[in-house]
N, C-alpha and C positions, 0 to 999 in steps of 0.2 A: 571516780566512777562516771561522772557526767561527761568528762572529756572523752572517755572511751565510747560512750553512747553517741556523742557528737561525731566521732571519727567513723563510726559504723554507718551513719546515715549517708545516703548517696548525695553527691554534689550536684548542683544544677546542670552541669554540662554532661553528666554521665547518664547513660540509660542502662538500667539493670535487667536486660533481657526482655523488655517489654515488646520489642519488635517481633520476637519469636512467638510470643503469646498473641500478638495481633493477627498472625496468620492462622492460628488454630481454628477459628470459626470457618474460614474459607476451606481449610482442609477437611473439616467435618462435613461441610455442605457438599463438597465433591464426593466424599465417601458415601454419604446418604444417597445422593443422586445415582451413584454407580450401583448400589445394592437395591434400590427401589425402582430404577428405570432402565438402566442399560443392561444389567445382567439378566433380568427376566426377558427382555426383548431378544437378547442373543440366544437364550434357551429356546424361545418360541421359534426363532429362525432355524435353529438346528433341527428341531422336531419336524418342522414343515419340510425341510430339505430331505430328511430321512423318509418322510411320507412320500415325497415325489420320487425319490430314488427307488422306493419299494413298489412302485406301480407295475402292474403286470396285466397281460391280456386277460379279459374276463372280469376285471374289477368294475363295480358300479361306482360312478363318480358324480360329483356335482360340479358343473362348469358354468359359472356366471348365471346361476339360477336354473340351469337346464340339467336334468338328470339323464345320464346315458351310461353305456357300457363300453369299455375300451375294447376295440377290435384289433388294434395294432399300433406300431410306432413307425415314424418316418423321419427323415432328415437327421440321421445320427441321434435318434431319441430326443430331439428337441421339440417335435410336435407329436401329437397323439391323434389317432383316428377314433372318434367316439360315435357309436351307433345310438341315435336318438329314437328312431322309429324303425319299423320293418324295412323301409326303403330309403331311410335318411341317415347318412353318415356325415359327420362334421369333422374337419381337420382343425384342431385347436392347439395353441401353445401349451406346453407341459406346465408352465408356471401359472396358467390361468385356472388350473384345477384347484378347487378350494378344499374339498373334503372327499375322502374315500367312504362312500356310504356302506358298501358291502364288499369285502375282499373276495376274490375268486377262491373257490375251494381247491385245495391241492389234490391232484389225482394220486391215489395210493397204489 
């Protein structure tokens, strides 16, 4: 019986799968980083892109701390013409719009 137990123990030159278990913490760290950092960031990017694609004339927006109303689009919809005051219109990049404060009401 003791000879059988001695044969079952690993020899000094053999590794019994320890290298696979050595990578397990690294794999777990990468999975945790993906679910806690990368995935939520990708979700926020998609939501922001959806918001920018849904912009239309008449929306009230916040651009770099300045509130204004979208008056139109130029340069193949890359820039937006924002009315800040009665006589003041500013041409801004579409990506610089941070928030849609109030969406324009649809005409029925």
